[in-house]
Backbone as CSV, one residue per row, in Angstrom:
resi,resn,N_x,N_y,N_z,CA_x,CA_y,CA_z,C_x,C_y,C_z
1,MET,-62.285,26.661,-60.729,-60.824,26.693,-60.821,-60.095,26.701,-59.488
2,ALA,-59.306,25.544,-59.245,-58.724,25.408,-58.061,-57.497,26.440,-57.857
3,HIS,-57.330,26.964,-56.635,-56.336,27.941,-56.503,-55.121,27.285,-55.801
4,ILE,-53.916,27.452,-56.284,-52.730,26.676,-55.744,-51.807,27.703,-55.410
5,LEU,-51.191,27.667,-54.149,-50.210,28.539,-53.722,-48.844,27.781,-53.901
6,ILE,-47.789,28.373,-54.548,-46.570,27.840,-54.687,-45.559,28.664,-53.924
7,VAL,-44.903,28.017,-52.961,-43.956,28.708,-52.161,-42.609,28.124,-52.468
8,GLU,-41.763,29.007,-53.191,-40.592,28.650,-53.622,-39.595,29.884,-53.913
9,ASP,-38.433,29.913,-53.340,-37.524,31.019,-53.507,-36.672,30.820,-54.712
10,GLU,-36.482,29.687,-55.426,-35.703,29.606,-56.615,-36.746,30.002,-57.741
11,TYR,-36.615,31.185,-58.280,-37.433,31.670,-59.326,-37.654,30.810,-60.460
12,ASP,-36.513,30.111,-60.932,-36.598,29.376,-62.235,-37.496,28.141,-61.940
13,ILE,-37.348,27.555,-60.833,-38.189,26.374,-60.561,-39.596,26.838,-60.470
14,ALA,-39.795,27.895,-59.589,-41.329,28.403,-59.456,-41.907,28.789,-60.815
15,GLU,-41.179,29.400,-61.672,-41.811,29.791,-62.955,-42.187,28.612,-63.873
16,GLN,-41.327,27.541,-63.735,-41.573,26.372,-64.444,-42.980,25.662,-64.066
17,VAL,-42.966,25.581,-62.603,-44.182,24.929,-61.993,-45.366,25.735,-62.296
18,MET,-45.383,27.097,-62.222,-46.416,27.890,-62.362,-46.894,27.837,-63.895
19,LEU,-46.083,27.677,-64.706,-46.432,27.487,-66.125,-47.292,26.193,-66.325
20,PHE,-46.956,25.183,-65.675,-47.594,23.909,-65.837,-48.943,23.956,-65.151
21,PHE,-49.074,24.573,-63.998,-50.329,24.667,-63.322,-51.289,25.750,-64.149
22,LYS,-50.796,26.697,-64.520,-51.648,27.529,-65.397,-52.130,26.925,-66.702
23,ALA,-51.335,26.063,-67.329,-51.839,25.430,-68.515,-52.815,24.342,-68.193
24,ALA,-52.920,23.899,-66.924,-53.764,22.931,-66.556,-54.993,23.552,-65.920
25,GLN,-55.127,24.851,-66.065,-56.255,25.551,-65.670,-56.519,25.956,-64.210
26,PHE,-55.324,25.921,-63.496,-55.407,26.272,-62.003,-55.084,27.840,-61.999
27,GLU,-55.574,28.419,-60.895,-55.259,29.737,-60.475,-53.959,29.562,-59.627
28,VAL,-52.979,30.431,-59.785,-51.725,30.113,-59.242,-51.238,31.512,-58.521
29,THR,-50.781,31.440,-57.273,-50.021,32.561,-56.588,-48.718,32.016,-56.227
30,HIS,-47.721,32.871,-56.323,-46.299,32.556,-55.886,-45.883,33.356,-54.785
31,ILE,-45.204,32.701,-53.735,-44.693,33.464,-52.678,-43.287,32.990,-52.594
32,ALA,-42.272,33.849,-52.362,-40.778,33.313,-52.246,-40.223,33.456,-50.800
33,ASP,-40.939,34.222,-49.943,-40.461,34.367,-48.487,-41.349,33.678,-47.620
34,GLY,-40.669,32.834,-46.721,-41.424,32.071,-45.786,-42.196,32.851,-44.791
35,ALA,-41.700,34.092,-44.448,-42.325,34.995,-43.509,-43.638,35.444,-44.134
36,ASP,-43.869,35.395,-45.432,-45.105,35.896,-45.873,-46.286,34.846,-46.051
37,VAL,-45.961,33.561,-45.727,-46.841,32.481,-46.190,-48.078,32.343,-45.331
38,VAL,-47.787,32.321,-43.977,-48.937,31.965,-43.046,-50.067,33.046,-43.104
39,GLY,-49.599,34.324,-43.131,-50.810,35.326,-43.084,-51.475,35.363,-44.387
40,TRP,-50.784,35.139,-45.552,-51.491,34.992,-46.919,-52.541,33.854,-46.932
41,VAL,-52.076,32.829,-46.360,-52.994,31.482,-46.357,-54.168,31.736,-45.501
42,ALA,-54.043,32.443,-44.393,-55.100,32.675,-43.536,-56.174,33.583,-44.193
43,GLU,-55.590,34.512,-45.015,-56.582,35.487,-45.755,-57.084,34.981,-46.903
44,HIS,-56.443,34.168,-47.679,-56.840,33.790,-49.059,-57.412,32.455,-49.209
45,GLN,-57.039,31.362,-48.190,-57.467,30.103,-48.139,-57.394,29.417,-49.577
46,PRO,-56.186,29.175,-50.103,-55.952,28.455,-51.199,-56.528,27.026,-51.142
47,ASP,-56.665,26.303,-52.242,-57.110,24.956,-52.290,-56.050,23.876,-51.974
48,ALA,-54.840,24.331,-52.293,-53.661,23.413,-52.035,-52.436,24.233,-52.007
49,ILE,-51.331,23.777,-51.302,-50.119,24.399,-51.205,-48.922,23.554,-51.590
50,LEU,-48.081,24.020,-52.490,-46.856,23.279,-52.811,-45.744,24.197,-52.267
51,MET,-44.995,23.665,-51.302,-44.069,24.518,-50.547,-42.760,23.871,-50.360
52,ASP,-41.570,24.610,-50.678,-40.230,24.219,-50.464,-39.989,24.261,-48.991
53,ILE,-39.121,23.311,-48.545,-38.656,23.279,-47.201,-37.621,24.441,-46.824
54,MET,-36.723,24.645,-47.672,-35.838,25.668,-47.415,-36.185,26.935,-48.051
55,LEU,-36.509,27.906,-47.088,-37.153,29.162,-47.507,-36.379,30.197,-46.743
56,PRO,-36.295,31.438,-47.116,-35.741,32.490,-46.486,-36.629,32.939,-45.271
57,ASN,-36.002,33.350,-44.122,-36.680,33.781,-42.988,-37.576,32.990,-42.134
58,GLN,-38.250,32.000,-42.839,-39.095,30.917,-42.037,-39.114,29.606,-42.993
59,ASP,-38.663,28.530,-42.393,-38.690,27.421,-43.331,-39.978,26.779,-43.493
60,GLY,-40.149,25.983,-44.531,-41.461,25.479,-44.849,-42.258,24.509,-43.723
61,VAL,-41.369,23.841,-42.983,-42.004,23.002,-41.933,-42.592,23.878,-40.817
62,GLU,-41.860,25.084,-40.566,-42.446,25.894,-39.563,-43.599,26.516,-40.044
63,CYS,-43.718,26.909,-41.426,-44.841,27.523,-42.036,-46.014,26.575,-41.809
64,MET,-45.726,25.244,-42.165,-46.745,24.101,-42.230,-47.330,24.074,-40.775
65,LYS,-46.534,23.980,-39.764,-46.968,23.814,-38.407,-47.936,25.027,-37.884
66,GLN,-47.634,26.150,-38.372,-48.419,27.306,-38.081,-49.822,27.192,-38.904
67,ILE,-49.690,26.798,-40.127,-50.962,26.721,-40.899,-51.826,25.703,-40.381
68,ARG,-51.281,24.514,-39.906,-52.162,23.532,-39.321,-52.873,23.999,-38.107
69,GLN,-52.578,24.897,-37.513,-53.322,25.489,-36.373,-54.684,25.990,-36.730
70,PHE,-54.907,26.354,-37.897,-56.231,26.888,-38.531,-56.667,26.416,-39.758
71,SER,-55.957,25.569,-40.462,-56.388,25.064,-41.696,-55.849,23.640,-42.031
72,MET,-56.785,22.887,-42.746,-56.407,21.470,-43.118,-56.170,21.410,-44.625
73,VAL,-55.782,22.604,-45.227,-55.554,22.681,-46.610,-54.346,21.660,-47.074
74,PRO,-54.570,20.980,-48.106,-53.512,19.989,-48.563,-52.161,20.690,-48.769
75,ILE,-51.115,20.157,-48.271,-49.778,20.773,-48.424,-48.800,19.553,-48.941
76,VAL,-48.098,19.936,-50.023,-47.186,19.119,-50.586,-45.800,19.769,-50.474
77,MET,-44.864,19.082,-49.679,-43.601,19.712,-49.539,-42.597,19.378,-50.653
78,MET,-41.740,20.216,-51.067,-40.685,20.099,-51.989,-39.306,20.066,-51.310
79,THR,-38.413,19.257,-51.744,-37.144,19.264,-51.009,-36.109,18.664,-51.869
80,ALA,-34.833,18.998,-51.852,-33.673,18.543,-52.729,-33.429,17.148,-52.391
81,LYS,-33.587,16.642,-51.091,-33.512,15.320,-50.752,-34.215,15.213,-49.283
82,VAL,-34.621,13.964,-49.133,-35.469,13.841,-47.792,-35.107,12.427,-47.304
83,SER,-34.590,12.286,-46.015,-34.514,10.991,-45.401,-35.853,10.469,-44.844
84,GLU,-35.901,9.297,-44.500,-37.201,8.685,-43.921,-37.433,9.452,-42.747
85,ALA,-36.642,9.837,-41.897,-36.840,10.406,-40.596,-37.418,11.868,-40.900
86,ASP,-36.861,12.554,-41.851,-37.427,13.933,-42.213,-38.806,13.831,-42.710
87,ARG,-38.966,12.772,-43.631,-40.341,12.642,-44.253,-41.310,12.299,-43.044
88,LEU,-41.012,11.446,-42.153,-41.942,11.139,-41.049,-42.253,12.391,-40.223
89,ARG,-41.235,13.088,-40.062,-41.349,14.403,-39.277,-42.285,15.336,-39.995
90,GLY,-42.140,15.558,-41.240,-43.150,16.284,-42.034,-44.477,15.828,-42.065
91,LEU,-44.575,14.488,-42.273,-46.128,13.837,-42.020,-46.593,14.075,-40.760
92,GLU,-45.917,14.044,-39.593,-46.323,14.287,-38.225,-46.868,15.739,-38.297
93,PHE,-46.148,16.715,-38.866,-46.608,18.093,-38.720,-47.732,18.553,-39.725
94,GLY,-48.062,17.567,-40.523,-49.191,17.814,-41.404,-49.059,17.790,-42.954
95,ALA,-47.879,17.389,-43.385,-47.670,17.211,-44.851,-48.540,16.190,-45.493
96,ASP,-49.160,16.420,-46.575,-49.879,15.322,-47.235,-49.081,14.530,-48.244
97,ASP,-47.979,15.133,-48.717,-47.084,14.381,-49.670,-45.745,15.041,-49.861
98,TYR,-44.836,14.412,-50.257,-43.523,14.810,-50.597,-43.023,14.747,-52.012
99,VAL,-42.248,15.638,-52.629,-41.712,15.426,-53.889,-40.104,15.866,-53.728
100,CYS,-39.333,15.234,-54.474,-37.899,15.522,-54.344,-37.496,16.148,-55.624
101,LYS,-36.681,17.166,-55.553,-35.959,17.816,-56.563,-34.908,16.926,-57.321
102,PRO,-34.700,16.881,-58.518,-35.576,17.536,-59.629,-36.838,16.591,-59.744
103,PHE,-37.887,17.213,-60.165,-39.189,16.501,-60.264,-39.810,16.899,-61.630
104,SER,-40.751,16.082,-62.128,-41.606,16.298,-63.276,-42.640,17.323,-63.016
105,ALA,-42.768,18.533,-63.526,-43.873,19.433,-63.150,-45.133,18.822,-63.639
106,ALA,-45.205,18.099,-64.760,-46.467,17.479,-65.072,-46.890,16.334,-64.171
107,GLU,-45.970,15.622,-63.533,-46.382,14.645,-62.516,-47.001,15.404,-61.240
108,LEU,-46.244,16.634,-60.954,-46.641,17.287,-59.797,-48.116,17.816,-59.871
109,VAL,-48.550,18.282,-61.171,-49.874,18.561,-61.416,-50.840,17.422,-61.131
110,MET,-50.513,16.245,-61.610,-51.336,15.167,-61.400,-51.489,14.797,-59.855
111,ARG,-50.306,14.993,-59.181,-50.363,14.623,-57.755,-51.267,15.583,-56.920
112,ILE,-51.280,16.884,-57.296,-52.039,17.797,-56.780,-53.651,17.488,-57.104
113,ARG,-53.886,17.132,-58.325,-55.177,16.761,-58.645,-55.783,15.678,-57.854
114,ALA,-54.921,14.444,-57.663,-55.278,13.320,-56.992,-55.542,13.654,-55.486
115,ILE,-54.703,14.674,-54.931,-55.090,14.946,-53.546,-56.272,15.852,-53.371
116,LEU,-56.599,16.677,-54.376,-57.777,17.479,-54.450,-59.005,16.559,-54.481
117,ARG,-58.881,15.562,-55.285,-60.130,14.551,-55.561,-60.289,13.875,-54.137
118,ARG,-59.261,13.474,-53.433,-59.348,12.803,-52.249,-60.016,13.643,-51.136
119,CYS,-59.676,14.911,-51.137,-60.260,15.876,-50.113,-61.570,16.364,-50.553
120,ALA,-62.011,16.305,-51.642,-63.358,16.757,-52.130,-64.573,16.049,-51.439
121,PRO,-65.615,16.795,-50.922,-66.766,16.163,-50.252,-67.662,15.547,-51.255
122,LEU,-67.168,14.569,-51.882,-68.019,13.818,-52.993,-69.339,13.254,-52.397
123,GLU,-70.467,13.424,-53.256,-71.797,13.072,-52.813,-71.738,11.548,-52.525
124,ALA,-71.006,10.714,-53.350,-71.077,9.223,-53.176,-70.439,8.878,-51.803
125,LYS,-69.479,9.577,-51.421,-68.851,9.409,-50.115,-69.789,9.656,-48.996
126,GLU,-70.556,10.840,-49.185,-71.480,11.212,-48.111,-72.566,10.386,-47.908
127,GLU,-72.948,9.644,-49.040,-74.097,8.686,-48.926,-73.697,7.504,-48.093
128,LYS,-72.438,7.145,-48.226,-72.003,5.898,-47.574,-71.514,6.163,-46.060
129,ILE,-71.179,7.444,-45.745,-70.754,7.845,-44.489,-71.432,9.228,-44.048
130,LYS,-72.102,9.135,-42.940,-72.644,10.359,-42.460,-72.263,10.620,-41.005
131,VAL,-71.544,11.741,-40.828,-71.138,12.225,-39.507,-72.024,13.354,-39.002
132,ASP,-72.842,12.938,-37.944,-73.602,14.120,-37.290,-72.969,14.532,-36.083
133,GLU,-72.396,15.641,-36.063,-71.619,16.174,-34.809,-72.635,16.717,-33.557
134,GLU,-73.845,17.046,-34.114,-74.721,17.523,-33.046,-75.176,16.305,-32.243
135,GLN,-75.487,15.106,-32.901,-76.090,13.940,-32.132,-74.911,12.924,-31.866
136,LEU,-73.697,13.417,-32.293,-72.577,12.491,-32.006,-72.747,11.047,-32.608
137,LEU,-73.297,11.010,-33.984,-73.725,9.891,-34.539,-73.023,9.704,-35.888
138,ILE,-72.607,8.401,-36.100,-71.931,8.120,-37.390,-72.542,6.976,-37.922
139,LYS,-72.905,7.003,-39.309,-73.549,5.885,-39.844,-72.648,5.515,-41.168
140,LEU,-72.274,4.299,-41.250,-71.612,3.658,-42.289,-72.519,2.795,-43.125
141,LYS,-72.720,3.212,-44.400,-73.495,2.421,-45.287,-74.837,2.000,-44.749
142,GLY,-75.476,3.014,-44.022,-76.806,2.864,-43.440,-76.813,2.326,-42.111
143,GLN,-75.699,1.860,-41.488,-75.682,1.295,-40.156,-75.121,2.211,-39.132
144,THR,-75.555,2.326,-37.978,-75.183,3.133,-36.995,-73.852,2.622,-36.340
145,LEU,-72.792,3.357,-36.206,-71.560,2.878,-35.617,-71.612,3.266,-34.139
146,PRO,-71.733,2.273,-33.191,-71.887,2.559,-31.703,-70.544,3.028,-31.122
147,LEU,-70.097,4.311,-31.294,-68.955,4.796,-30.715,-69.082,5.634,-29.431
148,THR,-68.212,5.604,-28.568,-68.324,6.461,-27.386,-67.941,7.915,-27.903
149,LYS,-68.038,8.906,-26.927,-67.769,10.300,-27.246,-66.328,10.470,-27.698
150,VAL,-65.395,9.728,-27.076,-63.917,9.956,-27.397,-63.659,9.335,-28.707
151,GLU,-64.344,8.152,-28.988,-64.168,7.417,-30.119,-64.782,8.076,-31.358
152,PHE,-65.974,8.773,-31.234,-66.470,9.678,-32.198,-65.630,10.742,-32.438
153,ASP,-65.013,11.362,-31.559,-64.118,12.679,-31.766,-62.997,12.227,-32.597
154,ILE,-62.403,11.028,-32.330,-61.196,10.552,-33.094,-61.539,10.231,-34.525
155,PHE,-62.699,9.479,-34.801,-63.203,9.193,-36.017,-63.473,10.400,-36.844
156,ALA,-64.091,11.426,-36.276,-64.588,12.563,-36.912,-63.335,13.209,-37.379
157,LEU,-62.292,13.396,-36.512,-61.135,14.211,-36.796,-60.388,13.592,-38.054
158,LEU,-60.259,12.189,-38.058,-59.549,11.647,-39.246,-60.434,11.700,-40.457
159,TYR,-61.747,11.590,-40.234,-62.673,11.719,-41.419,-62.640,13.043,-42.222
160,LYS,-62.521,14.024,-41.405,-62.549,15.329,-42.008,-61.223,15.715,-42.863
161,ALA,-60.235,14.930,-42.665,-58.959,15.187,-43.313,-58.443,13.859,-43.996
162,PRO,-59.094,13.279,-44.934,-58.655,11.892,-45.293,-57.306,11.658,-45.877
163,SER,-56.634,12.783,-46.269,-55.382,12.662,-46.896,-54.233,12.956,-45.913
164,ARG,-54.693,13.279,-44.674,-53.658,13.634,-43.631,-53.373,12.601,-42.627
165,VAL,-52.115,12.473,-42.250,-51.702,11.475,-41.226,-51.640,12.230,-39.876
166,PHE,-52.369,11.751,-38.904,-52.207,12.343,-37.648,-51.418,11.577,-36.574
167,SER,-50.424,12.139,-35.901,-49.736,11.380,-34.951,-50.668,11.134,-33.744
168,ARG,-50.107,10.131,-32.814,-50.952,9.815,-31.602,-51.054,11.048,-30.816
169,GLN,-49.912,11.863,-30.534,-50.077,13.098,-29.934,-50.906,14.153,-30.398
170,GLN,-51.043,14.238,-31.657,-51.970,15.182,-32.174,-53.292,14.823,-31.906
171,ILE,-53.641,13.439,-31.984,-55.030,13.038,-31.758,-55.297,13.299,-30.253
172,LEU,-54.312,13.008,-29.437,-54.494,13.244,-27.983,-54.858,14.595,-27.716
173,ASP,-53.979,15.581,-28.272,-54.145,16.939,-28.036,-55.592,17.272,-28.490
174,PHE,-56.144,16.771,-29.477,-57.489,17.228,-29.978,-58.549,16.661,-29.020
175,ILE,-58.526,15.525,-28.548,-59.573,14.925,-27.820,-59.494,15.359,-26.324
176,GLN,-58.249,15.557,-25.802,-58.088,15.869,-24.449,-56.958,16.828,-24.235
177,PRO,-57.122,18.256,-24.422,-56.018,19.094,-24.405,-55.185,19.252,-23.101
178,ASP,-55.872,18.864,-22.047,-55.001,18.891,-20.851,-54.671,17.445,-20.451
179,ASN,-53.741,17.008,-21.266,-53.368,15.527,-21.110,-52.083,15.377,-20.411
180,PHE,-51.609,16.191,-19.523,-50.292,16.024,-18.987,-49.808,14.871,-18.525
181,ASP,-50.743,13.962,-17.788,-50.420,12.787,-17.284,-50.754,11.537,-18.090
182,ILE,-51.245,11.734,-19.234,-51.717,10.742,-20.195,-50.780,10.231,-21.301
183,SER,-50.508,9.111,-21.361,-49.703,8.567,-22.552,-50.397,8.681,-23.892
184,ASP,-49.632,9.004,-24.945,-50.359,8.994,-26.261,-50.594,7.638,-26.684
185,ARG,-50.007,6.550,-26.029,-50.400,5.274,-26.375,-51.911,4.793,-26.088
186,VAL,-52.508,5.583,-25.298,-53.966,5.483,-25.116,-54.650,5.531,-26.448
187,ILE,-54.176,6.211,-27.419,-54.966,6.340,-28.659,-54.931,5.106,-29.275
188,ASP,-53.827,4.225,-29.168,-53.842,2.917,-29.757,-55.127,2.112,-29.350
189,SER,-55.432,2.193,-27.919,-56.546,1.387,-27.491,-57.828,1.944,-28.048
190,HIS,-57.959,3.263,-28.237,-59.234,3.860,-28.894,-59.368,3.360,-30.254
191,ILE,-58.342,3.310,-31.014,-58.301,2.974,-32.447,-58.750,1.649,-32.524
192,LYS,-58.208,0.737,-31.592,-58.446,-0.655,-31.742,-59.894,-0.906,-31.405
193,ASN,-60.650,-0.149,-30.555,-62.002,-0.304,-30.294,-62.928,0.177,-31.456
194,ILE,-62.398,1.209,-32.263,-63.078,1.848,-33.305,-63.129,0.761,-34.351
195,ARG,-61.976,0.180,-34.667,-61.728,-0.816,-35.631,-62.630,-2.064,-35.446
196,LYS,-62.750,-2.525,-34.272,-63.511,-3.601,-33.868,-65.050,-3.354,-34.179
197,LYS,-65.444,-2.090,-33.770,-66.942,-1.817,-33.952,-67.213,-1.585,-35.561
198,ILE,-66.233,-1.049,-36.305,-66.389,-0.946,-37.781,-66.545,-2.225,-38.354
199,LYS,-65.713,-3.280,-37.820,-65.712,-4.492,-38.471,-67.043,-5.354,-38.100
200,GLN,-67.444,-5.010,-36.910,-68.838,-5.662,-36.558,-70.034,-5.301,-37.372
201,ILE,-69.925,-4.164,-38.047,-71.064,-3.948,-38.899,-70.825,-4.173,-40.433
202,GLY,-69.725,-4.886,-40.680,-69.438,-5.351,-41.869,-68.581,-4.451,-42.921
203,VAL,-67.897,-3.485,-42.288,-67.050,-2.586,-42.880,-65.690,-2.916,-42.666
204,SER,-64.746,-2.802,-43.531,-63.274,-3.130,-43.263,-62.707,-2.238,-42.225
205,ALA,-62.162,-2.894,-41.314,-61.336,-2.099,-40.162,-60.349,-1.233,-40.642
206,LYS,-59.826,-1.510,-41.825,-58.686,-0.723,-42.457,-59.289,0.701,-42.821
207,LEU,-60.547,0.861,-42.584,-61.043,2.332,-42.825,-60.265,3.245,-42.014
208,VAL,-59.924,2.913,-40.792,-59.019,3.747,-40.095,-57.657,3.079,-40.191
209,GLY,-56.737,3.737,-41.083,-55.511,3.068,-41.388,-54.333,3.463,-40.559
210,SER,-53.293,2.729,-40.549,-52.063,3.041,-39.808,-50.914,3.379,-40.896
211,VAL,-50.089,4.347,-40.529,-48.892,4.741,-41.292,-47.848,4.467,-40.233
212,TYR,-47.084,3.395,-40.665,-45.906,2.970,-39.761,-44.971,4.102,-39.344
213,GLY,-44.935,4.370,-37.988,-43.949,5.293,-37.433,-44.475,6.697,-37.407
214,ALA,-45.770,6.907,-37.998,-46.346,8.363,-38.146,-47.640,8.427,-37.463
215,GLY,-48.477,7.510,-37.635,-49.737,7.673,-36.889,-50.924,6.996,-37.584
216,TYR,-52.066,7.698,-37.799,-53.326,7.116,-38.324,-53.910,8.124,-39.256
217,ARG,-54.697,7.561,-40.155,-55.383,8.396,-41.073,-56.731,7.677,-41.594
218,PHE,-57.665,8.309,-42.119,-58.832,7.925,-42.650,-58.601,7.364,-44.069
219,ASP,-58.872,6.118,-44.351,-58.612,5.614,-45.793,-60.069,5.298,-46.417
220,GLU,-60.631,6.277,-47.194,-61.984,6.256,-47.671,-62.117,5.157,-48.841
221,GLN,-60.909,4.699,-49.335,-61.081,3.606,-50.177,-61.426,2.307,-49.771
222,GLN,-61.342,2.185,-48.390,-61.858,0.941,-47.637,-63.222,0.826,-47.387
223,ILE,-64.030,1.967,-47.866,-65.381,1.851,-47.439,-66.259,0.725,-47.965
224,ASP,-65.840,0.242,-49.150,-66.535,-0.806,-49.820,-65.720,-2.184,-49.682
225,ALA,-64.710,-2.002,-49.043,-63.768,-3.281,-48.913,-64.469,-4.297,-47.939
226,ALA,-64.071,-5.602,-48.134,-64.663,-6.560,-47.426,-63.927,-6.569,-45.983
227,THR,-64.721,-7.137,-44.891,-64.230,-7.017,-43.596,-63.062,-8.091,-43.566
């Protein structure tokens, strides 16, 4: 039974959403105060989070930024309305999806289920892609992907969180924390090399996908796609 955290300070909305998730056989916890979210997530490690942006004491985006420092748990943000700029900002800080109020609670359950399926370590996926962090070795459909150490680190980062979009700066901070004099555009060059090598072994280069204006993500649906 998947455990869902619902962070919403409007109790009528929270109650409606909770009823639908419970009916769908989810374990549900509700938190109304943004100040209580990060500590609870660190202790209880839910399978997914559904979180309003406007919260008392600490807003949802700040909660998400702090959670992303220690967890890749799927996070769906709820908002009354969202501009493209706000949505891209949320994706940059680690949101997996957005829903705008008013929304269908039944559709929300389906979205969460879809995200959990994408994040699950399915055996079929593991048979097609193997990531060996000890040997810095990646195999795609039985073929070794000849990556450099930096390219391996980028690929592994994206692979571990297939539903998350990483900005150039986030990737740069991961592969080289002391990057004061390095432009985040160097990531584009590394991604280009990774895609070229993926294509050379007969796998679609779109396996490492682009999200316009936001960054890059791993698209596991491209594993069996033609080059």
